[in-house]
Backbone of each chain as ProteinMPNN parsed JSONL, in Angstrom:
{"seq_chain_A": "MTVNEAPVTGASVHEAPLDHSSIPPPAPAINRTRSVLAPLAAIAGWLVPGLGHLLLGRWGRALGFFVSVGGLAITGYLMRGNVFPPHSSDPFGTLGFLADAASGVFYYFARIAEAAGPDVSRAAGDYGTRFIAAAGVVNVLALFDVLGIAARRRD", "coords_chain_A": {"N_chain_A": [[89.604, 171.865, 122.639], [88.478, 173.132, 119.758], [89.672, 176.643, 117.679], [86.955, 177.101, 115.959], [85.127, 175.937, 117.796], [81.917, 176.765, 119.699], [82.261, 178.5, 122.612], [81.322, 177.007, 126.524], [78.532, 178.672, 127.827], [77.227, 179.761, 130.631], [74.714, 179.866, 130.102], [73.517, 178.104, 127.784], [73.063, 175.331, 129.743], [71.651, 175.78, 131.685], [70.063, 175.962, 129.071], [69.457, 173.168, 128.666], [68.69, 170.142, 130.745], [68.521, 167.744, 132.941], [68.343, 165.04, 132.289], [66.233, 163.601, 134.554], [64.224, 160.723, 134.942], [65.527, 158.597, 133.588], [66.788, 158.24, 135.837], [67.054, 155.656, 138.28], [64.111, 154.734, 140.824], [64.864, 155.27, 144.946], [65.276, 151.365, 146.216], [63.273, 150.544, 148.185], [62.966, 148.038, 149.225], [65.122, 146.726, 149.211], [66.738, 148.352, 150.624], [65.247, 147.953, 153.241], [66.712, 145.075, 153.622], [69.006, 145.394, 153.683], [69.933, 146.917, 156.1], [68.239, 145.69, 157.827], [70.928, 143.648, 158.062], [72.985, 145.025, 158.571], [73.182, 145.229, 161.299], [72.856, 142.876, 162.075], [74.828, 140.817, 161.058], [76.938, 142.54, 162.402], [76.696, 140.842, 165.113], [76.726, 138.225, 164.136], [79.261, 138.475, 163.254], [80.164, 138.517, 166.02], [80.228, 136.876, 167.467], [81.865, 134.635, 165.748], [84.018, 135.422, 164.582], [84.863, 137.476, 162.259], [83.242, 135.806, 160.39], [80.484, 138.373, 160.624], [81.808, 139.375, 158.641], [82.418, 137.886, 155.885], [79.981, 137.372, 155.674], [78.889, 139.793, 154.378], [80.033, 139.872, 152.187], [82.6, 139.529, 151.709], [85.528, 138.569, 151.868], [87.943, 137.761, 152.385], [88.724, 139.096, 154.057], [87.513, 138.373, 155.79], [88.603, 135.944, 156.938], [90.703, 136.786, 157.496], [90.498, 138.594, 159.671], [89.126, 135.554, 161.062], [90.829, 134.15, 161.974], [93.981, 135.937, 163.131], [92.207, 136.798, 165.209], [91.158, 134.825, 166.303], [94.197, 133.24, 166.858], [95.659, 134.582, 167.931], [94.036, 134.347, 169.938], [93.61, 131.272, 171.296], [96.758, 131.086, 170.728], [97.109, 132.626, 173.185], [95.803, 131.11, 175.344], [96.938, 128.974, 175.054], [99.458, 129.362, 176.253], [98.666, 129.812, 178.728], [97.25, 131.926, 179.64], [95.38, 134.323, 182.17], [91.787, 133.978, 182.31], [89.276, 136.028, 182.021], [86.246, 136.229, 184.342], [82.706, 136.945, 184.287], [80.884, 138.371, 186.402], [83.14, 140.083, 188.466], [84.945, 141.912, 191.018], [86.537, 144.594, 191.109], [87.443, 147.453, 189.205], [88.741, 146.3, 186.568], [88.921, 144.153, 186.876], [86.513, 143.835, 185.41], [86.528, 145.285, 183.372], [88.727, 143.233, 181.363], [86.682, 141.512, 181.333], [84.841, 142.234, 179.661], [86.618, 142.172, 177.39], [88.546, 140.352, 177.488], [85.556, 138.186, 176.952], [84.801, 139.792, 173.767], [85.855, 137.822, 171.784], [84.136, 136.822, 171.347], [83.488, 133.055, 170.195], [85.152, 131.874, 170.445], [85.981, 132.501, 173.741], [84.126, 131.141, 174.544], [85.428, 128.833, 174.273], [87.531, 128.571, 176.08], [87.162, 127.049, 178.186], [88.11, 125.169, 177.938], [90.251, 124.532, 175.848], [91.548, 125.482, 178.231], [91.827, 123.881, 180.304], [92.911, 123.337, 182.554], [93.714, 125.09, 184.202], [94.533, 129.263, 184.773], [97.961, 131.021, 184.998], [99.478, 133.023, 185.816], [102.132, 133.153, 187.65], [104.105, 133.02, 185.858], [106.334, 134.552, 183.535], [105.292, 134.348, 180.532], [102.187, 133.464, 181.507], [101.814, 135.691, 182.273], [101.986, 137.432, 179.601], [99.632, 135.317, 178.158], [97.849, 136.424, 178.776], [97.764, 139.214, 177.956], [97.067, 138.601, 175.091], [94.909, 137.341, 175.441], [93.216, 138.84, 175.609], [93.835, 141.321, 173.398], [92.359, 139.316, 171.375], [90.188, 139.865, 171.554], [89.28, 142.466, 171.525], [90.78, 143.079, 168.808], [88.417, 142.122, 167.614], [86.895, 143.567, 168.419], [87.703, 146.281, 166.761], [87.658, 145.006, 163.888], [84.36, 144.852, 164.408], [83.626, 146.742, 164.045], [84.28, 147.533, 161.444], [83.457, 145.941, 160.269], [80.39, 146.847, 160.278], [80.898, 149.932, 158.95], [81.159, 149.144, 156.443], [78.628, 147.929, 156.063], [77.639, 150.568, 156.207], [78.255, 151.654, 154.581], [76.996, 150.337, 151.5], [74.736, 150.665, 152.081], [74.249, 153.758, 152.225]], "CA_chain_A": [[89.401, 172.808, 122.053], [89.453, 174.31, 118.036], [88.964, 177.876, 117.715], [85.532, 176.772, 116.342], [83.448, 175.782, 118.734], [81.03, 178.083, 120.87], [83.164, 177.68, 124.218], [80.232, 176.664, 127.242], [77.997, 179.43, 128.921], [75.897, 179.332, 131.919], [72.386, 179.883, 129.677], [73.677, 176.613, 127.873], [74.092, 174.705, 130.771], [70.558, 175.689, 132.062], [68.744, 174.601, 128.576], [69.038, 171.387, 129.086], [68.766, 170.607, 132.139], [68.954, 166.913, 133.276], [66.539, 164.255, 132.256], [65.597, 162.547, 135.724], [64.032, 159.805, 133.839], [66.968, 158.184, 133.635], [67.819, 157.533, 137.463], [65.881, 154.344, 138.323], [63.992, 155.035, 142.393], [66.037, 153.661, 145.173], [64.23, 151.027, 146.346], [62.788, 151.051, 149.83], [62.842, 146.631, 150.287], [66.428, 146.015, 149.566], [67.1, 149.405, 151.67], [65.662, 147.44, 154.982], [67.206, 144.421, 153.708], [70.176, 145.723, 153.953], [69.491, 147.703, 157.236], [68.385, 144.368, 158.54], [71.913, 143.278, 157.489], [74.306, 145.321, 159.057], [73.306, 144.77, 163.207], [72.838, 140.539, 162.386], [76.094, 140.733, 160.41], [77.83, 142.873, 163.055], [76.33, 140.044, 165.608], [77.251, 137.357, 163.774], [80.793, 139.399, 163.565], [81.281, 139.02, 166.815], [80.122, 134.756, 167.98], [82.557, 133.572, 165.211], [85.249, 136.018, 164.248], [85.274, 136.868, 160.906], [81.433, 135.9, 159.639], [80.012, 139.142, 160.098], [82.413, 140.148, 156.926], [81.567, 136.393, 155.289], [77.918, 137.789, 155.031], [78.92, 140.893, 153.114], [80.653, 138.6, 151.11], [84.295, 140.009, 151.952], [85.81, 136.586, 152.307], [89.875, 137.785, 152.751], [88.959, 140.384, 154.743], [86.911, 137.045, 157.2], [90.014, 135.18, 156.702], [92.435, 137.563, 158.382], [90.195, 138.117, 160.95], [89.094, 134.849, 161.849], [93.261, 134.45, 161.801], [93.565, 136.551, 163.386], [92.081, 136.632, 165.985], [91.592, 133.295, 166.76], [95.605, 133.074, 166.189], [95.878, 135.607, 169.935], [93.308, 134.029, 171.613], [94.143, 130.176, 171.642], [98.297, 131.039, 171.494], [96.994, 133.324, 175.284], [95.212, 130.307, 176.482], [98.696, 127.95, 175.001], [100.213, 130.449, 177.729], [97.844, 130.122, 180.556], [96.732, 132.667, 180.154], [94.745, 134.306, 182.718], [90.456, 134.806, 180.954], [88.479, 137.099, 183.437], [84.963, 135.65, 185.091], [81.562, 137.924, 183.48], [81.2, 138.845, 187.721], [83.966, 140.654, 188.575], [84.783, 142.792, 192.568], [86.776, 145.521, 189.889], [86.57, 147.703, 187.082], [89.846, 146.114, 185.716], [88.875, 142.824, 186.234], [84.855, 144.298, 184.563], [87.034, 145.469, 181.844], [89.269, 142.624, 180.961], [85.879, 140.436, 180.699], [84.43, 142.909, 178.544], [88.065, 142.211, 176.363], [87.36, 138.337, 176.431], [83.892, 138.321, 175.414], [84.739, 140.4, 172.529], [86.287, 137.384, 171.184], [82.968, 135.52, 171.208], [83.193, 132.054, 170.416], [87.306, 131.737, 171.579], [85.975, 132.563, 175.057], [83.716, 129.76, 175.664], [86.226, 127.661, 174.009], [88.855, 128.443, 176.792], [87.288, 125.995, 178.985], [88.108, 122.965, 176.788], [91.943, 125.216, 176.229], [92.375, 126.33, 179.458], [91.504, 122.924, 181.362], [94.431, 123.33, 183.921], [93.834, 127.187, 184.648], [95.668, 129.968, 184.204], [99.034, 130.04, 185.38], [100.452, 134.009, 186.308], [103.151, 133.342, 188.187], [105.468, 133.2, 185.221], [105.798, 135.933, 182.447], [103.872, 133.845, 179.984], [100.794, 133.054, 181.474], [101.359, 136.848, 181.639], [101.85, 137.747, 178.374], [99.267, 134.983, 177.577], [96.896, 137.02, 179.593], [97.535, 139.723, 176.976], [96.764, 138.674, 174.041], [94.045, 137.319, 174.925], [92.598, 140.589, 175.554], [94.215, 141.781, 172.224], [92.109, 139.114, 169.996], [88.716, 141.125, 172.227], [89.74, 144.23, 171.059], [91.287, 142.833, 167.328], [87.276, 141.157, 166.738], [85.697, 144.966, 168.157], [88.144, 146.847, 165.794], [86.13, 144.561, 163.016], [82.641, 144.671, 164.044], [83.059, 148.453, 163.79], [84.52, 147.908, 159.445], [81.946, 145.052, 159.494], [79.041, 147.921, 160.334], [81.255, 150.204, 158.766], [81.148, 148.24, 155.002], [77.08, 147.803, 155.774], [76.773, 151.524, 155.846], [78.112, 152.23, 153.132], [76.366, 149.283, 151.196], [73.028, 151.095, 152.139], [73.833, 154.506, 150.941]], "C_chain_A": [[89.604, 173.199, 120.631], [88.156, 175.786, 118.081], [87.799, 178.049, 116.678], [84.797, 176.814, 117.35], [82.886, 176.899, 119.471], [82.134, 177.613, 122.463], [81.088, 177.331, 124.814], [79.934, 178.078, 127.753], [77.221, 178.465, 129.279], [75.088, 178.725, 130.999], [72.612, 178.454, 128.509], [73.655, 175.578, 128.201], [72.413, 174.644, 130.835], [69.751, 175.156, 130.339], [68.956, 173.859, 128.404], [69.087, 170.436, 130.132], [68.565, 168.715, 131.614], [68.005, 165.657, 133.008], [66.767, 162.978, 133.904], [64.729, 161.168, 135.704], [64.325, 158.884, 134.678], [66.796, 157.674, 134.766], [66.437, 156.682, 138.018], [65.205, 155.41, 140.141], [64.82, 154.254, 142.994], [64.42, 152.207, 145.367], [64.563, 149.566, 147.783], [63.19, 148.884, 150.289], [64.304, 146.576, 150.124], [67.225, 147.35, 150.759], [67.243, 148.2, 153.118], [66.228, 146.481, 154.417], [68.68, 144.668, 154.669], [70.281, 146.564, 155.514], [69.477, 146.94, 158.058], [69.8, 143.662, 159.248], [72.804, 143.82, 158.735], [74.525, 144.776, 161.194], [73.067, 142.529, 163.12], [74.345, 140.468, 161.166], [77.584, 141.093, 161.806], [77.59, 141.815, 164.858], [77.06, 138.792, 165.726], [78.669, 136.652, 163.983], [81.721, 138.373, 165.249], [80.98, 137.496, 167.896], [81.282, 134.523, 167.197], [83.031, 134.451, 165.018], [85.412, 136.367, 163.1], [83.893, 136.512, 159.686], [80.721, 136.542, 159.421], [80.375, 139.524, 158.78], [82.167, 138.866, 155.505], [80.275, 136.632, 154.957], [77.896, 138.726, 154.214], [79.769, 140.308, 151.987], [81.86, 139.089, 151.002], [84.729, 139.22, 152.671], [87.343, 137.015, 152.269], [89.91, 138.626, 153.273], [88.721, 139.32, 156.678], [87.33, 136.047, 157.643], [90.791, 135.351, 157.357], [91.582, 137.592, 159.686], [89.858, 136.943, 161.649], [90.782, 134.295, 162.53], [93.804, 134.533, 162.901], [93.427, 137.007, 165.15], [92.086, 135.093, 167.401], [93.627, 132.589, 167.264], [96.093, 134.109, 168.17], [95.17, 134.567, 170.819], [93.545, 132.514, 171.642], [96.082, 130.524, 172.213], [97.932, 131.484, 173.33], [96.206, 131.994, 176.134], [96.523, 128.904, 176.917], [99.272, 128.256, 176.27], [99.294, 130.309, 178.683], [97.867, 131.248, 180.892], [96.11, 133.222, 181.221], [92.368, 135.331, 181.667], [89.9, 135.014, 182.75], [86.904, 136.332, 182.874], [84.674, 136.832, 184.03], [81.45, 138.222, 185.641], [82.77, 139.222, 187.763], [84.18, 142.239, 190.152], [85.436, 144.133, 191.713], [86.369, 146.003, 188.643], [87.006, 146.606, 186.808], [89.662, 145.329, 185.939], [87.665, 142.371, 185.064], [85.065, 144.465, 182.755], [87.765, 144.436, 180.724], [88.261, 141.772, 180.309], [85.807, 140.834, 179.381], [85.104, 142.443, 177.142], [87.827, 140.555, 175.961], [86.533, 138.17, 176.501], [84.063, 138.831, 174.981], [85.048, 139.048, 171.528], [85.611, 136.447, 170.373], [83.631, 133.878, 171.217], [84.143, 131.174, 171.333], [86.796, 131.894, 173.36], [85.451, 131.558, 175.832], [84.115, 128.659, 175.095], [87.293, 127.562, 175.343], [88.877, 127.53, 178.159], [88.131, 124.524, 178.261], [90.021, 123.47, 177.14], [92.524, 125.214, 177.187], [92.272, 124.99, 180.421], [92.369, 123.169, 182.952], [94.18, 125.18, 184.821], [94.152, 128.023, 184.161], [97.173, 129.542, 185.109], [100.237, 131.91, 184.82], [101.821, 134.791, 186.445], [104.584, 133.454, 187.347], [104.899, 134.083, 184.055], [105.19, 135.431, 181.414], [103.108, 133.091, 180.097], [100.82, 134.681, 180.963], [100.592, 137.747, 180.34], [100.621, 136.836, 177.896], [98.353, 136.091, 178.034], [96.555, 138.036, 178.798], [96.963, 139.973, 175.843], [95.554, 137.931, 173.768], [92.448, 138.418, 175.474], [93.335, 140.755, 174.58], [93.235, 141.199, 171.41], [90.932, 139.487, 170.364], [88.605, 141.543, 170.975], [90.088, 144.112, 169.287], [89.88, 143.184, 166.842], [86.141, 143.05, 166.947], [86.058, 145.224, 167.268], [86.895, 145.636, 164.222], [84.59, 144.31, 162.99], [82.849, 146.274, 163.024], [83.377, 148.555, 162.213], [83.487, 147.122, 159.085], [80.284, 146.406, 158.921], [79.431, 148.9, 159.504], [80.687, 150.346, 157.345], [79.448, 148.304, 155.226], [76.796, 148.95, 155.668], [76.65, 152.264, 154.928], [77.983, 151.15, 151.836], [74.832, 150.234, 150.958], [73.386, 152.582, 151.87], [73.915, 154.553, 149.787]], "O_chain_A": [[90.715, 173.564, 120.247], [86.959, 175.989, 118.279], [87.572, 179.236, 116.44], [83.954, 177.644, 117.688], [83.547, 177.892, 119.774], [82.483, 176.561, 122.999], [80.065, 177.36, 124.13], [80.898, 178.752, 128.117], [76.769, 177.373, 128.933], [74.763, 177.54, 130.942], [71.619, 177.726, 128.487], [74.045, 174.668, 127.47], [71.808, 173.75, 130.243], [69.005, 174.178, 130.309], [68.345, 173.572, 127.375], [70.173, 169.868, 130.016], [68.486, 168.337, 130.445], [66.962, 165.481, 133.638], [67.33, 161.892, 134.037], [64.694, 160.596, 136.794], [63.908, 158.449, 135.752], [66.617, 156.457, 134.761], [65.254, 157.006, 138.11], [65.717, 156.465, 140.515], [65.399, 153.248, 142.583], [63.27, 152.139, 144.934], [65.263, 148.607, 148.11], [63.576, 148.514, 151.398], [64.828, 146.306, 151.205], [68.139, 147.098, 151.544], [68.206, 147.748, 153.739], [67.292, 147.064, 154.627], [69.138, 144.305, 155.753], [71.492, 146.568, 155.736], [70.251, 146.986, 159.014], [69.911, 143.262, 160.406], [73.214, 143.128, 159.667], [75.401, 144.307, 161.922], [73.134, 141.522, 163.825], [74.279, 139.466, 160.454], [78.596, 140.452, 162.091], [78.362, 142.141, 165.76], [77.7, 138.315, 166.664], [79.137, 135.583, 164.375], [82.832, 137.914, 165.514], [81.583, 137.274, 168.946], [82.125, 134.063, 167.966], [82.126, 135.146, 165.478], [86.209, 135.63, 162.519], [83.731, 136.897, 158.528], [79.975, 136.301, 158.472], [79.586, 139.912, 157.919], [81.789, 139.142, 154.366], [79.621, 136.114, 154.052], [77.062, 138.736, 153.31], [79.832, 140.754, 150.841], [82.247, 139.039, 149.834], [84.49, 139.054, 153.867], [87.974, 135.997, 151.985], [90.956, 139.276, 153.261], [89.205, 139.375, 157.808], [86.818, 135.3, 158.477], [91.567, 134.541, 157.865], [91.811, 136.836, 160.63], [90.15, 136.964, 162.845], [91.411, 134.271, 163.587], [94.119, 133.595, 163.633], [94.262, 137.385, 165.971], [92.565, 134.691, 168.461], [93.93, 131.59, 167.917], [96.793, 133.901, 169.161], [95.48, 134.092, 171.911], [93.955, 132.51, 172.803], [96.6, 130.367, 173.318], [98.323, 130.911, 174.347], [96.081, 131.961, 177.359], [96.887, 128.289, 177.919], [99.506, 127.457, 177.176], [99.457, 131.073, 179.633], [98.273, 131.731, 181.949], [96.115, 132.198, 181.905], [91.984, 136.316, 181.037], [90.025, 134.532, 183.876], [86.508, 136.013, 181.753], [85.446, 137.455, 183.301], [82.622, 138.173, 186.015], [83.553, 138.593, 187.052], [83.573, 143.309, 190.111], [84.531, 144.965, 191.646], [85.673, 145.652, 187.69], [86.196, 145.685, 186.698], [90.311, 144.721, 185.087], [87.602, 141.419, 184.287], [84.498, 144.168, 181.704], [87.583, 144.583, 179.515], [88.449, 141.281, 179.195], [86.281, 140.338, 178.359], [84.5, 142.331, 176.075], [87.37, 139.883, 175.036], [86.395, 137.534, 175.457], [83.193, 139.574, 175.433], [84.504, 139.125, 170.426], [85.911, 135.714, 169.43], [84.242, 133.516, 172.223], [84.076, 130.366, 172.259], [87.461, 131.239, 174.162], [85.747, 131.113, 176.941], [83.499, 127.599, 175.21], [87.829, 126.478, 175.574], [89.81, 127.27, 178.92], [88.468, 123.341, 178.308], [90.78, 123.102, 178.037], [93.734, 125.023, 177.305], [92.783, 125.209, 181.519], [92.099, 123.074, 184.149], [94.539, 125.922, 185.736], [94.205, 127.935, 182.935], [97.5, 128.48, 185.639], [101.165, 132.035, 184.021], [102.375, 135.814, 186.043], [105.695, 133.781, 187.763], [103.747, 134.319, 183.689], [104.228, 136.153, 181.151], [102.942, 132.137, 179.337], [100.291, 135.111, 179.937], [99.524, 138.321, 180.123], [100.159, 137.448, 176.933], [98.224, 136.838, 177.064], [95.348, 138.195, 178.614], [96.465, 141.035, 175.469], [95.061, 137.735, 172.657], [91.221, 138.46, 175.56], [94.107, 139.828, 174.827], [92.829, 141.982, 170.551], [90.226, 139.529, 169.356], [88.117, 141.209, 169.895], [89.674, 145.002, 168.544], [89.7, 144.08, 166.018], [85.267, 143.549, 166.239], [85.366, 144.817, 166.334], [85.709, 145.73, 163.905], [83.845, 143.843, 162.129], [82.451, 146.682, 161.933], [82.87, 149.496, 161.603], [82.75, 147.261, 158.109], [79.611, 146.645, 157.919], [78.422, 149.229, 158.88], [79.967, 151.277, 156.985], [78.932, 148.892, 154.275], [75.724, 149.096, 155.082], [75.817, 153.048, 154.473], [78.975, 151.141, 151.108], [74.13, 150.377, 149.957], [72.612, 152.915, 150.973], [73.332, 155.439, 149.162]]}, "seq_chain_B": "MLASVLILDSFKLSHFGAMLLFALLVSVALACLTQRTASGWIKYTLLSLTLFVAISVGVAWMMYPISR", "coords_chain_B": {"N_chain_B": [[91.117, 115.677, 179.561], [93.755, 115.356, 180.289], [95.484, 115.57, 177.528], [95.08, 118.142, 177.018], [96.737, 119.743, 179.587], [98.914, 118.26, 178.983], [99.355, 119.589, 176.545], [99.654, 122.15, 176.82], [101.709, 122.571, 178.758], [103.715, 121.64, 176.793], [103.971, 123.894, 175.052], [105.95, 125.931, 174.704], [107.456, 129.479, 174.014], [110.048, 131.636, 173.286], [109.838, 135.466, 175.07], [110.756, 136.733, 172.439], [109.627, 134.958, 170.273], [107.155, 135.303, 171.317], [106.398, 137.846, 171.419], [107.307, 138.45, 168.554], [105.364, 136.743, 167.279], [103.374, 137.663, 168.37], [103.05, 140.595, 167.241], [102.868, 139.576, 164.537], [100.533, 138.307, 164.415], [98.516, 141.117, 165.445], [99.054, 142.817, 162.732], [98.251, 141.704, 160.78], [95.394, 141.328, 161.458], [95.508, 144.309, 160.966], [96.294, 145.294, 158.666], [93.969, 144.215, 157.23], [91.988, 145.291, 157.94], [92.528, 148.104, 156.988], [93.653, 147.952, 154.275], [92.783, 146.917, 150.907], [93.411, 145.237, 148.471], [94.893, 142.239, 147.421], [97.728, 141.998, 147.47], [97.701, 144.877, 149.081], [97.958, 144.218, 151.454], [99.385, 142.435, 151.884], [102.14, 144.413, 151.77], [101.335, 145.586, 153.371], [101.052, 144.374, 156.484], [103.714, 143.238, 156.167], [105.72, 146.093, 156.697], [104.383, 146.927, 158.911], [104.45, 145.08, 160.231], [107.62, 144.633, 160.935], [107.678, 147.563, 161.337], [107.112, 147.019, 164.217], [108.543, 144.985, 165.135], [111.36, 146.529, 165.048], [110.928, 148.793, 166.819], [110.437, 147.136, 169.456], [112.375, 146.266, 169.654], [114.328, 148.457, 169.861], [113.444, 149.891, 172.075], [113.443, 148.045, 174.214], [116.525, 148.245, 173.873], [116.36, 150.669, 174.636], [115.773, 150.672, 176.939], [117.98, 148.578, 179.04], [119.889, 150.05, 180.114], [118.658, 150.561, 182.709], [117.891, 147.947, 183.465], [120.118, 147.613, 184.402]], "CA_chain_B": [[91.619, 116.706, 179.833], [95.139, 115.172, 181.0], [95.727, 115.809, 176.97], [95.014, 119.338, 177.181], [97.466, 119.697, 180.493], [99.89, 118.11, 178.189], [99.531, 120.512, 175.31], [100.129, 123.254, 177.442], [103.057, 122.071, 179.359], [104.755, 121.572, 175.945], [104.199, 124.92, 174.752], [106.99, 127.333, 174.877], [107.45, 130.086, 173.901], [110.608, 132.776, 174.232], [109.74, 136.719, 174.863], [110.811, 137.114, 170.832], [108.914, 134.507, 170.03], [106.147, 135.26, 171.911], [106.339, 139.095, 170.363], [106.908, 138.491, 166.961], [103.761, 135.892, 166.473], [101.93, 138.999, 168.777], [102.259, 142.066, 166.394], [102.546, 138.94, 163.029], [98.472, 138.256, 163.926], [97.636, 142.048, 164.94], [99.71, 142.857, 161.817], [97.583, 140.95, 159.882], [94.195, 142.276, 161.29], [95.289, 145.465, 160.238], [96.49, 145.311, 156.8], [93.12, 143.754, 156.798], [91.256, 147.234, 158.327], [93.195, 148.609, 155.81], [94.117, 147.408, 153.155], [91.638, 146.28, 150.05], [93.9, 144.821, 147.668], [96.065, 141.786, 148.734], [99.336, 143.732, 147.797], [98.192, 145.87, 149.472], [97.419, 143.391, 152.97], [101.14, 141.811, 151.851], [102.678, 144.665, 151.555], [100.614, 146.516, 154.894], [101.751, 143.57, 156.972], [105.142, 143.219, 156.111], [105.446, 146.64, 156.935], [103.722, 146.605, 159.901], [105.763, 143.341, 161.197], [108.51, 145.261, 161.113], [107.786, 148.343, 163.13], [106.759, 146.026, 165.31], [110.042, 144.227, 166.039], [112.015, 147.81, 165.312], [110.245, 149.648, 167.891], [110.166, 146.932, 170.711], [114.374, 146.06, 169.823], [114.758, 149.683, 170.014], [113.142, 150.497, 173.679], [114.567, 146.74, 174.916], [117.642, 148.546, 174.342], [116.351, 152.152, 175.606], [115.707, 150.977, 179.104], [119.555, 148.544, 179.078], [120.583, 151.297, 181.347], [117.611, 150.566, 183.635], [118.006, 146.586, 183.947], [121.701, 146.416, 185.377]], "C_chain_B": [[93.406, 116.745, 180.216], [95.985, 115.957, 179.142], [96.478, 117.533, 176.608], [96.47, 120.273, 178.333], [98.811, 119.54, 179.564], [100.966, 119.27, 176.615], [100.405, 121.645, 175.509], [101.098, 123.805, 177.936], [104.002, 121.298, 177.701], [104.791, 122.606, 175.008], [105.03, 125.405, 175.137], [106.538, 128.0, 174.229], [108.802, 131.055, 174.046], [109.932, 134.593, 174.195], [109.829, 136.682, 172.984], [110.324, 136.277, 170.459], [107.147, 135.023, 170.45], [105.644, 136.947, 171.367], [106.103, 138.959, 168.829], [105.571, 138.17, 166.85], [102.191, 137.371, 167.468], [101.911, 139.82, 167.38], [102.358, 141.177, 164.844], [101.264, 139.059, 163.105], [98.315, 140.001, 164.611], [98.387, 143.051, 163.726], [98.806, 142.8, 160.222], [95.773, 141.822, 159.344], [94.332, 144.004, 160.707], [95.701, 146.091, 159.187], [94.37, 145.142, 156.562], [91.511, 144.968, 156.49], [91.428, 148.394, 157.166], [93.378, 149.254, 154.254], [92.901, 146.7, 152.22], [91.96, 145.588, 149.3], [94.582, 143.304, 148.893], [97.459, 142.04, 148.214], [98.813, 144.135, 148.282], [98.022, 145.194, 151.024], [98.958, 142.91, 153.042], [102.222, 143.174, 152.554], [102.931, 145.112, 153.637], [101.745, 146.206, 156.316], [103.346, 143.155, 157.002], [105.974, 145.142, 157.08], [105.291, 147.002, 158.73], [104.802, 146.399, 161.093], [107.043, 144.174, 161.565], [109.284, 146.449, 161.97], [108.016, 147.942, 164.059], [108.004, 146.303, 166.343], [111.298, 146.025, 166.281], [112.187, 148.656, 166.447], [110.234, 148.895, 169.309], [111.729, 146.475, 171.102], [114.728, 147.155, 170.469], [114.058, 150.281, 171.153], [113.369, 149.368, 174.521], [116.444, 147.514, 175.035], [118.099, 149.924, 174.576], [116.716, 151.199, 177.371], [116.9, 149.788, 179.155], [119.698, 148.813, 180.076], [119.595, 150.201, 182.34], [117.999, 149.229, 184.053], [119.221, 145.911, 185.045], [122.03, 147.297, 186.153]], "O_chain_B": [[94.118, 117.737, 180.369], [96.912, 116.754, 179.285], [97.569, 117.956, 176.225], [97.06, 121.261, 177.896], [99.623, 120.452, 179.408], [102.069, 119.508, 176.124], [101.379, 122.056, 174.878], [101.477, 124.971, 177.822], [104.883, 120.449, 177.837], [105.567, 122.44, 174.067], [104.994, 125.399, 176.367], [105.464, 127.758, 173.678], [108.795, 131.455, 175.21], [109.525, 134.916, 173.079], [108.765, 136.593, 172.372], [110.355, 136.735, 169.317], [106.185, 134.979, 169.683], [104.499, 137.108, 170.946], [105.129, 139.235, 168.129], [104.701, 138.947, 166.458], [101.018, 137.712, 167.313], [100.991, 139.748, 166.565], [102.0, 141.84, 163.87], [100.637, 139.691, 162.255], [97.515, 140.399, 163.764], [98.184, 144.246, 163.943], [98.749, 143.448, 159.178], [95.227, 142.333, 158.366], [93.45, 144.686, 160.184], [95.486, 147.259, 158.862], [93.687, 145.881, 155.852], [90.666, 145.262, 155.644], [90.664, 149.233, 156.691], [93.302, 150.272, 153.566], [92.103, 145.96, 152.795], [91.019, 144.868, 148.965], [94.718, 143.183, 150.11], [98.269, 142.355, 149.086], [99.821, 144.17, 148.989], [97.959, 146.097, 151.858], [99.636, 142.987, 154.067], [102.913, 143.022, 153.561], [103.782, 145.049, 154.524], [102.586, 146.885, 156.906], [103.937, 142.786, 158.017], [106.719, 145.03, 158.053], [106.206, 147.281, 159.505], [105.44, 146.91, 162.013], [107.314, 144.236, 162.764], [110.307, 146.579, 162.641], [108.931, 148.275, 164.812], [108.352, 146.974, 167.314], [111.81, 146.444, 167.319], [113.224, 149.115, 166.926], [110.078, 149.585, 170.316], [112.229, 146.342, 172.219], [115.36, 147.079, 171.523], [114.155, 151.507, 171.108], [113.516, 149.666, 175.706], [117.276, 147.354, 175.927], [119.227, 150.405, 174.69], [117.492, 151.196, 178.327], [117.168, 150.371, 180.205], [119.677, 148.035, 181.03], [120.0, 149.064, 182.581], [118.535, 149.244, 185.162], [119.403, 144.942, 185.783], [122.938, 147.1, 186.96]]}, "name": "protein", "num_of_chains": 2, "seq": "MTVNEAPVTGASVHEAPLDHSSIPPPAPAINRTRSVLAPLAAIAGWLVPGLGHLLLGRWGRALGFFVSVGGLAITGYLMRGNVFPPHSSDPFGTLGFLADAASGVFYYFARIAEAAGPDVSRAAGDYGTRFIAAAGVVNVLALFDVLGIAARRRDMLASVLILDSFKLSHFGAMLLFALLVSVALACLTQRTASGWIKYTLLSLTLFVAISVGVAWMMYPISR"}
């Protein structure tokens, strides 16, 4: 600032009010579409890991989550880890089912991939159980990320 | 079904190999969650993988006297 320039005072700011007519009004139709897209993307992301991000245009994250969740689940099946059934008598079995089922389509893929059934008598089978559960937990994190991205877009 | 059983029987991973694969896949997921750029993903994946392996080996050595 040079010496000849007048300092900006509070009064001069009030003399020049903002022109609100230049700001476009929010489009309710777009907001409605985006609020529908958020749960739709979350459900799609649960069914097929990464699909929620794909619907929101996040290709890189979609690929990363699909590879991560799919890799963990398939490795778990190949190691003959335990896949928890929907109806379990104990709470740990229910928690295991929730973790396993969170991997979406890979949970139903287990019937084909693990036709011989689990074998947790070996350490590899026990590790496989953790791989399968971790796949579901990672997909839950991905779902929260999808909801976060959709919420930021809506705002 | 026979092919599935053959694949399962031929799939062998050592404990270290299983830990390495788990660390890699989880690191990729964490990098996707926290980073926005491709270079950030690679850096975070490598850092997370290194920490996973280093801490696992460290904990394994700490448990070594117990196993004897």
